N, CA and C atoms as a LAMMPS dump frame, in Angstrom:
ITEM: TIMESTEP
0
ITEM: NUMBER OF ATOMS
540
ITEM: BOX BOUNDS ff ff ff
-5.0000000000000000e+02 5.0000000000000000e+02
-5.0000000000000000e+02 5.0000000000000000e+02
-5.0000000000000000e+02 5.0000000000000000e+02
ITEM: ATOMS id mol type element x y z
1 1 1 N -22.904 -4.076 -6.94
2 1 2 C -22.048 -3.009 -6.646
3 1 3 C -20.725 -3.166 -7.358
4 2 1 N -20.214 -2.008 -7.774
5 2 2 C -18.914 -2.074 -8.519
6 2 3 C -17.836 -2.55 -7.617
7 3 1 N -16.963 -3.438 -8.083
8 3 2 C -15.767 -3.841 -7.272
9 3 3 C -14.794 -2.756 -6.988
10 4 1 N -14.429 -2.564 -5.815
11 4 2 C -13.433 -1.564 -5.541
12 4 3 C -12.079 -1.853 -5.929
13 5 1 N -11.374 -0.685 -6.262
14 5 2 C -9.943 -0.853 -6.511
15 5 3 C -9.185 -0.609 -5.183
16 6 1 N -8.248 -1.528 -4.954
17 6 2 C -7.54 -1.415 -3.703
18 6 3 C -5.985 -1.216 -4.129
19 7 1 N -5.47 0.011 -3.821
20 7 2 C -4.184 0.301 -4.073
21 7 3 C -3.301 0.14 -2.831
22 8 1 N -2.246 -0.697 -3.019
23 8 2 C -1.356 -1.03 -1.93
24 8 3 C 0.047 -0.258 -2.117
25 9 1 N 0.539 0.331 -1.062
26 9 2 C 1.854 0.696 -1.014
27 9 3 C 2.734 -0.451 -0.665
28 10 1 N 4.038 -0.387 -0.839
29 10 2 C 4.874 -1.514 -0.576
30 10 3 C 5.845 -1.294 0.727
31 11 1 N 6.722 -0.417 0.604
32 11 2 C 7.661 -0.094 1.729
33 11 3 C 6.961 0.359 3.002
34 12 1 N 7.181 -0.28 4.14
35 12 2 C 6.742 0.004 5.447
36 12 3 C 5.206 -0.291 5.419
37 13 1 N 4.639 -0.785 4.411
38 13 2 C 3.148 -1.237 4.484
39 13 3 C 3.104 -2.672 4.415
40 14 1 N 3.705 -3.249 3.334
41 14 2 C 3.634 -4.746 3.223
42 14 3 C 4.994 -5.303 3.48
43 15 1 N 6.108 -4.569 3.438
44 15 2 C 7.427 -5.076 3.78
45 15 3 C 8.293 -3.997 4.423
46 16 1 N 9.437 -4.453 4.966
47 16 2 C 10.396 -3.572 5.409
48 16 3 C 11.665 -3.911 4.764
49 17 1 N 12.333 -3.052 4.099
50 17 2 C 13.611 -3.294 3.426
51 17 3 C 14.761 -2.584 4.032
52 18 1 N 15.78 -3.079 4.433
53 18 2 C 16.843 -2.472 5.069
54 18 3 C 18.145 -2.88 4.69
55 19 1 N 19.237 -2.037 4.639
56 19 2 C 20.604 -2.504 4.304
57 19 3 C 21.182 -3.268 5.506
58 20 1 N 20.639 -2.95 6.723
59 20 2 C 21.197 -3.537 7.992
60 20 3 C 20.265 -4.684 8.362
61 21 1 N 20.832 -5.892 8.432
62 21 2 C 20.098 -7.078 8.746
63 21 3 C 19.542 -6.932 10.142
64 22 1 N 18.259 -7.41 10.397
65 22 2 C 17.706 -7.414 11.706
66 22 3 C 18.117 -8.693 12.434
67 23 1 N 17.653 -8.898 13.641
68 23 2 C 18.022 -10.105 14.398
69 23 3 C 17.344 -11.363 13.767
70 24 1 N 16.284 -11.225 13.004
71 24 2 C 15.636 -12.309 12.391
72 24 3 C 15.979 -12.474 10.965
73 25 1 N 15.86 -13.678 10.369
74 25 2 C 16.247 -13.925 8.966
75 25 3 C 15.304 -13.166 8.04
76 26 1 N 15.857 -12.477 7.052
77 26 2 C 14.951 -11.844 6.111
78 26 3 C 14.119 -12.871 5.239
79 27 1 N 13.032 -12.445 4.742
80 27 2 C 12.262 -13.28 3.813
81 27 3 C 12.967 -13.504 2.499
82 28 1 N 13.596 -12.383 1.972
83 28 2 C 14.41 -12.499 0.821
84 28 3 C 15.295 -11.166 0.716
85 29 1 N 16.098 -11.152 -0.34
86 29 2 C 17.019 -10.042 -0.485
87 29 3 C 16.757 -9.431 -1.887
88 30 1 N 17.112 -8.196 -2.032
89 30 2 C 16.875 -7.58 -3.303
90 30 3 C 18.316 -7.029 -3.675
91 31 1 N 18.839 -7.505 -4.764
92 31 2 C 20.204 -7.213 -5.098
93 31 3 C 21.126 -7.711 -4.012
94 32 1 N 22.225 -7.025 -3.826
95 32 2 C 23.195 -7.423 -2.725
96 32 3 C 23.014 -6.352 -1.613
97 33 1 N 21.939 -5.565 -1.67
98 33 2 C 21.889 -4.399 -0.856
99 33 3 C 20.883 -4.53 0.255
100 34 1 N 19.639 -5.03 -0.096
101 34 2 C 18.504 -4.863 0.829
102 34 3 C 17.988 -6.237 1.419
103 35 1 N 17.883 -6.324 2.745
104 35 2 C 17.266 -7.41 3.292
105 35 3 C 15.772 -6.988 3.541
106 36 1 N 14.941 -7.958 2.988
107 36 2 C 13.552 -7.714 2.966
108 36 3 C 12.691 -8.502 3.955
109 37 1 N 11.954 -7.873 4.804
110 37 2 C 11.075 -8.644 5.811
111 37 3 C 9.751 -8.354 5.499
112 38 1 N 8.933 -9.493 5.277
113 38 2 C 7.55 -9.342 4.94
114 38 3 C 6.713 -9.089 6.21
115 39 1 N 5.768 -8.184 6.138
116 39 2 C 4.95 -8.005 7.235
117 39 3 C 4.151 -9.346 7.716
118 40 1 N 3.995 -9.529 8.95
119 40 2 C 3.32 -10.857 9.303
120 40 3 C 1.969 -10.874 8.65
121 41 1 N 1.567 -12.004 8.219
122 41 2 C 0.372 -12.33 7.468
123 41 3 C 0.178 -11.698 6.111
124 42 1 N 1.221 -11.345 5.545
125 42 2 C 1.113 -10.615 4.194
126 42 3 C 0.599 -11.505 3.122
127 43 1 N 1.123 -12.85 3.22
128 43 2 C 0.665 -13.693 2.078
129 43 3 C -0.883 -13.929 2.185
130 44 1 N -1.407 -14.194 3.39
131 44 2 C -2.876 -14.379 3.651
132 44 3 C -3.542 -13.142 3.212
133 45 1 N -3.078 -11.982 3.587
134 45 2 C -3.673 -10.746 3.22
135 45 3 C -3.729 -10.5 1.775
136 46 1 N -2.694 -10.752 1.083
137 46 2 C -2.735 -10.62 -0.434
138 46 3 C -3.703 -11.489 -1.169
139 47 1 N -3.7 -12.715 -0.628
140 47 2 C -4.722 -13.765 -1.246
141 47 3 C -6.087 -13.2 -1.017
142 48 1 N -6.454 -12.756 0.16
143 48 2 C -7.69 -12.237 0.413
144 48 3 C -7.99 -10.971 -0.437
145 49 1 N -7.078 -10.121 -0.59
146 49 2 C -7.312 -8.83 -1.275
147 49 3 C -7.624 -9.252 -2.807
148 50 1 N -6.943 -10.194 -3.412
149 50 2 C -7.258 -10.54 -4.777
150 50 3 C -8.626 -11.273 -4.884
151 51 1 N -9.075 -11.809 -3.751
152 51 2 C -10.443 -12.45 -3.838
153 51 3 C -11.564 -11.432 -3.703
154 52 1 N -11.302 -10.294 -3.174
155 52 2 C -12.272 -9.281 -2.825
156 52 3 C -12.214 -8.012 -3.563
157 53 1 N -11.125 -7.704 -4.314
158 53 2 C -10.888 -6.298 -4.839
159 53 3 C -10.189 -6.465 -6.122
160 54 1 N -10.253 -5.484 -6.921
161 54 2 C -9.357 -5.111 -8.003
162 54 3 C -8.055 -4.721 -7.352
163 55 1 N -6.853 -5.163 -7.516
164 55 2 C -5.671 -4.865 -6.738
165 55 3 C -4.721 -4.229 -7.636
166 56 1 N -4.066 -3.083 -7.087
167 56 2 C -2.99 -2.333 -7.774
168 56 3 C -1.848 -2.032 -6.768
169 57 1 N -0.732 -1.643 -7.242
170 57 2 C 0.379 -1.321 -6.404
171 57 3 C 0.876 0.102 -6.863
172 58 1 N 0.991 1.025 -5.991
173 58 2 C 1.471 2.346 -6.173
174 58 3 C 2.588 2.609 -5.113
175 59 1 N 3.87 2.699 -5.562
176 59 2 C 4.986 2.845 -4.6
177 59 3 C 5.849 4.049 -5.073
178 60 1 N 6.436 4.77 -4.266
179 60 2 C 7.272 5.917 -4.617
180 60 3 C 8.708 5.31 -4.84
181 61 1 N 8.842 4.007 -4.812
182 61 2 C 10.124 3.487 -5.135
183 61 3 C 10.519 3.494 -6.646
184 62 1 N 11.765 3.262 -6.999
185 62 2 C 12.091 3.141 -8.387
186 62 3 C 11.491 1.994 -9.078
187 63 1 N 11.439 2.064 -10.253
188 63 2 C 10.792 0.973 -11.105
189 63 3 C 11.638 -0.383 -10.979
190 64 1 N 12.947 -0.265 -11.012
191 64 2 C 13.806 -1.563 -10.885
192 64 3 C 13.651 -2.168 -9.589
193 65 1 N 13.693 -1.357 -8.557
194 65 2 C 13.486 -1.803 -7.111
195 65 3 C 12.085 -2.487 -7.035
196 66 1 N 11.089 -1.736 -7.416
197 66 2 C 9.715 -2.119 -7.227
198 66 3 C 9.528 -3.543 -8.063
199 67 1 N 10.073 -3.633 -9.102
200 67 2 C 9.911 -4.92 -9.956
201 67 3 C 10.427 -6.103 -9.209
202 68 1 N 11.564 -6 -8.604
203 68 2 C 12.101 -7.039 -7.845
204 68 3 C 11.326 -7.48 -6.653
205 69 1 N 10.894 -6.475 -5.901
206 69 2 C 10.04 -6.69 -4.813
207 69 3 C 8.71 -7.292 -5.181
208 70 1 N 8.094 -6.817 -6.218
209 70 2 C 6.785 -7.334 -6.664
210 70 3 C 6.822 -8.806 -7.165
211 71 1 N 7.967 -9.071 -7.822
212 71 2 C 8.167 -10.485 -8.322
213 71 3 C 8.229 -11.455 -7.202
214 72 1 N 8.816 -10.996 -6.108
215 72 2 C 8.938 -11.916 -4.892
216 72 3 C 7.731 -11.848 -4.024
217 73 1 N 7.163 -10.779 -3.859
218 73 2 C 5.96 -10.651 -2.943
219 73 3 C 4.602 -11.131 -3.567
220 74 1 N 4.522 -10.963 -4.86
221 74 2 C 3.254 -11.433 -5.581
222 74 3 C 3.631 -12.495 -6.647
223 75 1 N 4.34 -13.552 -6.334
224 75 2 C 4.751 -14.498 -7.281
225 75 3 C 3.576 -15.152 -8.129
226 76 1 N 2.552 -15.504 -7.443
227 76 2 C 1.286 -16.128 -8.145
228 76 3 C 0.358 -15.057 -8.7
229 77 1 N 0.284 -13.864 -8.167
230 77 2 C -0.717 -12.904 -8.545
231 77 3 C -0.238 -11.716 -9.286
232 78 1 N 1.106 -11.685 -9.591
233 78 2 C 1.624 -10.469 -10.204
234 78 3 C 1.003 -10.124 -11.419
235 79 1 N 0.571 -11.141 -12.31
236 79 2 C -0.108 -10.795 -13.514
237 79 3 C -1.549 -10.272 -13.364
238 80 1 N -2.127 -10.504 -12.102
239 80 2 C -3.417 -10.041 -11.832
240 80 3 C -3.546 -8.666 -11.263
241 81 1 N -2.368 -7.995 -11.035
242 81 2 C -2.316 -6.533 -10.643
243 81 3 C -2.941 -5.753 -11.815
244 82 1 N -3.887 -4.804 -11.446
245 82 2 C -4.449 -3.966 -12.441
246 82 3 C -3.413 -2.957 -12.992
247 83 1 N -2.449 -2.576 -12.13
248 83 2 C -1.361 -1.769 -12.534
249 83 3 C -0.376 -1.722 -11.481
250 84 1 N 0.912 -1.398 -11.849
251 84 2 C 1.999 -1.149 -10.908
252 84 3 C 2.519 0.201 -11.275
253 85 1 N 2.38 1.187 -10.313
254 85 2 C 2.93 2.486 -10.579
255 85 3 C 4.119 2.793 -9.558
256 86 1 N 5.179 3.413 -10.041
257 86 2 C 6.2 3.578 -9.187
258 86 3 C 6.587 5.147 -9.133
259 87 1 N 7.746 5.396 -8.731
260 87 2 C 8.174 6.751 -8.621
261 87 3 C 7.836 7.697 -9.91
262 88 1 N 7.89 7.028 -11.031
263 88 2 C 7.694 7.724 -12.335
264 88 3 C 6.31 8.282 -12.461
265 89 1 N 5.381 7.672 -11.685
266 89 2 C 3.893 8.152 -11.744
267 89 3 C 3.645 9.098 -10.653
268 90 1 N 4.604 9.316 -9.815
269 90 2 C 4.389 10.268 -8.655
270 90 3 C 4.789 11.655 -9.072
271 91 1 N 4.394 12.591 -8.248
272 91 2 C 4.672 13.981 -8.631
273 91 3 C 5.631 14.479 -7.5
274 92 1 N 6.704 15.037 -7.92
275 92 2 C 7.809 15.588 -7.027
276 92 3 C 7.126 16.868 -6.364
277 93 1 N 7.128 16.775 -4.969
278 93 2 C 6.454 17.897 -4.197
279 93 3 C 7.299 18.345 -3.059
280 94 1 N 6.958 19.424 -2.422
281 94 2 C 7.758 19.916 -1.298
282 94 3 C 6.651 20.051 -0.127
283 95 1 N 7.013 19.538 0.989
284 95 2 C 6.239 19.554 2.114
285 95 3 C 6.04 21.089 2.553
286 96 1 N 4.881 21.437 2.814
287 96 2 C 4.6 22.848 3.258
288 96 3 C 5.268 23.155 4.591
289 97 1 N 5.203 22.317 5.534
290 97 2 C 5.728 22.537 6.888
291 97 3 C 7.248 22.403 6.971
292 98 1 N 7.738 21.267 6.475
293 98 2 C 9.175 20.927 6.692
294 98 3 C 10.048 21.406 5.601
295 99 1 N 9.385 21.663 4.482
296 99 2 C 10.169 22.023 3.213
297 99 3 C 10.919 20.967 2.668
298 100 1 N 10.682 19.613 3.113
299 100 2 C 11.445 18.599 2.516
300 100 3 C 10.689 18.078 1.29
301 101 1 N 11.482 17.412 0.432
302 101 2 C 11.08 16.857 -0.881
303 101 3 C 10.515 15.538 -0.651
304 102 1 N 9.439 15.289 -1.41
305 102 2 C 8.867 13.906 -1.364
306 102 3 C 8.153 13.622 -2.66
307 103 1 N 7.758 12.4 -2.977
308 103 2 C 7.037 12.003 -4.188
309 103 3 C 5.556 11.739 -3.769
310 104 1 N 4.713 12.665 -4.259
311 104 2 C 3.247 12.507 -4.01
312 104 3 C 2.591 11.58 -4.995
313 105 1 N 1.479 10.96 -4.507
314 105 2 C 0.673 10.071 -5.26
315 105 3 C -0.667 10.871 -5.512
316 106 1 N -0.828 11.302 -6.707
317 106 2 C -2.083 12.233 -6.923
318 106 3 C -3.125 11.381 -7.519
319 107 1 N -4.243 11.583 -6.904
320 107 2 C -5.503 10.877 -7.317
321 107 3 C -5.958 11.278 -8.682
322 108 1 N -5.631 12.439 -9.036
323 108 2 C -6.061 12.954 -10.434
324 108 3 C -5.531 11.922 -11.537
325 109 1 N -4.425 11.364 -11.221
326 109 2 C -3.926 10.344 -12.238
327 109 3 C -4.852 9.139 -12.238
328 110 1 N -5.405 8.75 -11.157
329 110 2 C -6.432 7.664 -11.183
330 110 3 C -7.704 8.02 -11.93
331 111 1 N -8.16 9.261 -11.687
332 111 2 C -9.376 9.668 -12.416
333 111 3 C -9.136 9.685 -13.919
334 112 1 N -7.905 10.177 -14.334
335 112 2 C -7.544 10.165 -15.79
336 112 3 C -7.57 8.71 -16.292
337 113 1 N -7.263 7.785 -15.51
338 113 2 C -7.222 6.343 -15.997
339 113 3 C -8.618 5.758 -15.946
340 114 1 N -9.62 6.536 -15.409
341 114 2 C -11.014 6.08 -15.58
342 114 3 C -11.528 5.529 -14.275
343 115 1 N -10.818 5.646 -13.11
344 115 2 C -11.403 5.247 -11.898
345 115 3 C -12.11 6.26 -11.214
346 116 1 N -13.295 5.861 -10.655
347 116 2 C -14.2 6.708 -9.848
348 116 3 C -13.668 6.71 -8.407
349 117 1 N -13.252 7.829 -7.864
350 117 2 C -12.556 7.827 -6.566
351 117 3 C -13.533 7.289 -5.427
352 118 1 N -14.773 7.191 -5.612
353 118 2 C -15.636 6.773 -4.587
354 118 3 C -15.499 5.27 -4.428
355 119 1 N -14.747 4.681 -5.447
356 119 2 C -14.644 3.211 -5.426
357 119 3 C -13.089 2.84 -5.331
358 120 1 N -12.336 3.788 -4.788
359 120 2 C -10.929 3.494 -4.649
360 120 3 C -10.428 3.636 -3.142
361 121 1 N -9.848 2.513 -2.746
362 121 2 C -9.334 2.406 -1.383
363 121 3 C -7.738 2.339 -1.457
364 122 1 N -7.122 3.265 -0.726
365 122 2 C -5.643 3.205 -0.657
366 122 3 C -5.162 2.772 0.666
367 123 1 N -4.179 1.924 0.709
368 123 2 C -3.601 1.405 1.972
369 123 3 C -2.111 1.943 1.875
370 124 1 N -1.762 2.796 2.751
371 124 2 C -0.362 3.384 2.808
372 124 3 C -0.018 3.743 4.205
373 125 1 N 1.269 3.683 4.59
374 125 2 C 1.657 3.98 5.956
375 125 3 C 1.964 5.611 5.99
376 126 1 N 2.111 6.208 4.861
377 126 2 C 2.465 7.676 4.883
378 126 3 C 1.421 8.551 4.362
379 127 1 N 0.667 9.221 5.199
380 127 2 C -0.518 10.039 4.696
381 127 3 C -0.052 11.278 3.819
382 128 1 N 1.196 11.7 4.003
383 128 2 C 1.663 12.813 3.17
384 128 3 C 1.576 12.475 1.658
385 129 1 N 1.87 11.132 1.353
386 129 2 C 1.811 10.872 -0.06
387 129 3 C 0.462 11.142 -0.667
388 130 1 N -0.54 11.055 0.09
389 130 2 C -1.922 11.225 -0.336
390 130 3 C -2.565 12.442 0.26
391 131 1 N -1.815 13.512 0.424
392 131 2 C -2.31 14.645 1.128
393 131 3 C -3.504 15.327 0.527
394 132 1 N -3.81 15.052 -0.717
395 132 2 C -4.949 15.64 -1.354
396 132 3 C -6.08 14.703 -1.474
397 133 1 N -5.933 13.435 -0.96
398 133 2 C -6.888 12.318 -1.216
399 133 3 C -7.17 11.589 0.148
400 134 1 N -7.285 12.323 1.329
401 134 2 C -7.48 11.582 2.58
402 134 3 C -8.771 10.695 2.514
403 135 1 N -9.665 11.123 1.722
404 135 2 C -10.975 10.369 1.707
405 135 3 C -10.807 8.954 1.172
406 136 1 N -9.687 8.602 0.547
407 136 2 C -9.437 7.381 -0.006
408 136 3 C -8.42 6.594 0.872
409 137 1 N -7.8 7.14 1.726
410 137 2 C -6.656 6.633 2.506
411 137 3 C -7.033 5.839 3.695
412 138 1 N -6.571 4.586 3.864
413 138 2 C -6.561 3.803 5.125
414 138 3 C -5.107 3.787 5.554
415 139 1 N -4.707 4.546 6.517
416 139 2 C -3.408 4.568 6.945
417 139 3 C -3.11 3.376 7.927
418 140 1 N -2.06 2.766 7.583
419 140 2 C -1.536 1.663 8.491
420 140 3 C -0.288 2.111 9.178
421 141 1 N -0.02 1.463 10.31
422 141 2 C 1.152 1.792 11.057
423 141 3 C 2.296 1.381 10.208
424 142 1 N 3.312 2.211 10.244
425 142 2 C 4.639 1.832 9.442
426 142 3 C 5.195 0.441 10.087
427 143 1 N 5.642 -0.303 9.114
428 143 2 C 6.167 -1.692 9.521
429 143 3 C 7.754 -1.622 9.462
430 144 1 N 8.402 -1.917 10.552
431 144 2 C 9.903 -1.922 10.591
432 144 3 C 10.465 -3.207 10.922
433 145 1 N 9.773 -4.294 10.542
434 145 2 C 10.362 -5.679 10.772
435 145 3 C 9.982 -6.331 12.084
436 146 1 N 9.012 -5.71 12.869
437 146 2 C 8.555 -6.289 14.025
438 146 3 C 8.02 -7.73 13.892
439 147 1 N 8.358 -8.612 14.629
440 147 2 C 7.808 -9.953 14.549
441 147 3 C 6.309 -9.977 14.965
442 148 1 N 6.077 -9.277 16.063
443 148 2 C 4.685 -9.117 16.628
444 148 3 C 3.885 -8.034 16.005
445 149 1 N 3.288 -8.265 14.863
446 149 2 C 2.519 -7.227 14.146
447 149 3 C 1.146 -7.908 13.665
448 150 1 N 0.073 -7.302 13.932
449 150 2 C -1.115 -7.846 13.604
450 150 3 C -1.976 -6.909 12.728
451 151 1 N -1.325 -6.009 12.175
452 151 2 C -2 -4.862 11.376
453 151 3 C -2.792 -5.417 10.268
454 152 1 N -2.228 -6.29 9.398
455 152 2 C -2.898 -6.767 8.243
456 152 3 C -4.173 -7.621 8.547
457 153 1 N -4.088 -8.258 9.663
458 153 2 C -5.375 -9.048 10.095
459 153 3 C -6.44 -8.071 10.502
460 154 1 N -6.114 -7.092 11.201
461 154 2 C -7.097 -5.999 11.562
462 154 3 C -7.631 -5.245 10.247
463 155 1 N -6.584 -5.045 9.381
464 155 2 C -6.974 -4.387 8.068
465 155 3 C -7.988 -5.115 7.299
466 156 1 N -7.795 -6.513 7.224
467 156 2 C -8.776 -7.324 6.461
468 156 3 C -10.175 -7.103 6.924
469 157 1 N -10.352 -7.081 8.26
470 157 2 C -11.713 -6.919 8.889
471 157 3 C -12.283 -5.509 8.436
472 158 1 N -11.41 -4.508 8.422
473 158 2 C -11.862 -3.151 8.136
474 158 3 C -12.152 -3.054 6.573
475 159 1 N -11.3 -3.582 5.74
476 159 2 C -11.53 -3.606 4.331
477 159 3 C -12.81 -4.371 3.896
478 160 1 N -13.074 -5.471 4.652
479 160 2 C -14.286 -6.141 4.445
480 160 3 C -15.542 -5.357 4.603
481 161 1 N -15.513 -4.347 5.515
482 161 2 C -16.517 -3.366 5.717
483 161 3 C -16.546 -2.429 4.564
484 162 1 N -15.416 -1.844 4.159
485 162 2 C -15.344 -0.774 3.152
486 162 3 C -15.677 -1.276 1.793
487 163 1 N -15.43 -2.605 1.513
488 163 2 C -15.743 -3.13 0.082
489 163 3 C -17.299 -2.949 -0.181
490 164 1 N -18.126 -2.797 0.852
491 164 2 C -19.586 -2.726 0.652
492 164 3 C -20.137 -1.361 0.774
493 165 1 N -19.248 -0.356 0.985
494 165 2 C -19.761 1.018 1.146
495 165 3 C -19.93 1.606 -0.232
496 166 1 N -21.027 2.399 -0.407
497 166 2 C -21.286 3.1 -1.586
498 166 3 C -20.254 4.01 -2.043
499 167 1 N -19.745 4.876 -1.079
500 167 2 C -18.743 5.813 -1.444
501 167 3 C -17.706 5.802 -0.238
502 168 1 N -16.542 5.294 -0.522
503 168 2 C -15.531 5.13 0.505
504 168 3 C -14.965 6.484 1.002
505 169 1 N -15.136 7.524 0.127
506 169 2 C -14.582 8.797 0.523
507 169 3 C -15.421 9.523 1.62
508 170 1 N -16.638 8.976 1.813
509 170 2 C -17.451 9.587 2.86
510 170 3 C -17.304 8.971 4.222
511 171 1 N -16.51 7.887 4.269
512 171 2 C -16.37 7.159 5.487
513 171 3 C -15.08 7.64 6.215
514 172 1 N -15.311 8.035 7.479
515 172 2 C -14.198 8.531 8.343
516 172 3 C -13.288 7.295 8.685
517 173 1 N -11.939 7.392 8.323
518 173 2 C -11.096 6.204 8.491
519 173 3 C -9.956 6.452 9.33
520 174 1 N -9.844 7.613 10.086
521 174 2 C -8.671 7.849 10.929
522 174 3 C -8.576 7.05 12.022
523 175 1 N -9.628 6.621 12.686
524 175 2 C -9.652 5.76 13.751
525 175 3 C -10.102 4.251 13.584
526 176 1 N -9.787 3.78 12.338
527 176 2 C -10.355 2.527 11.872
528 176 3 C -9.991 1.329 12.872
529 177 1 N -8.672 1.472 13.329
530 177 2 C -8.211 0.409 14.241
531 177 3 C -9.012 0.246 15.509
532 178 1 N -9.676 1.371 15.993
533 178 2 C -10.472 1.306 17.191
534 178 3 C -11.668 0.379 17.002
535 179 1 N -12.017 0.146 15.866
536 179 2 C -13.265 -0.63 15.529
537 179 3 C -13.002 -2.148 15.515
538 180 1 N -11.689 -2.517 15.519
539 180 2 C -11.424 -3.943 15.298
540 180 3 C -10.352 -4.434 16.284
């Protein structure tokens, strides 16, 4: 079976970056501005992901910010990322309901790069970013620096199931947490 591509979002998925320091010590800082808190179990999760998937990052953050985060979050595996896409690869969109602007991550760009969407799994906290590709999305709870967070451990169990599915788009993912 073809190895699946796992696309990871960064902010509120793997880390929480804030200008206001929380009560706990940050894992690292970016520039003089952001205190960065890694989601619990992120190192274990990333090691497992690289052992089981082709891994990429797609964030709506700027390229400079993303480069700093990725250098710290993926120090040993950075060169093994299939690609790192940032805001520049997103599409500027307007939310139909709220009329607010956002940067959308369009799966058509993945198809143009040669990926078959039946083998692409996306992990993101914001479903709006993938509003035309829900079949690929595994939505995680947004992370805001909570010390007690077990989302990535549960996610590994679910991704372990998805990696063996013929077509990930045909699997209902909305209630994945209830299975683990």
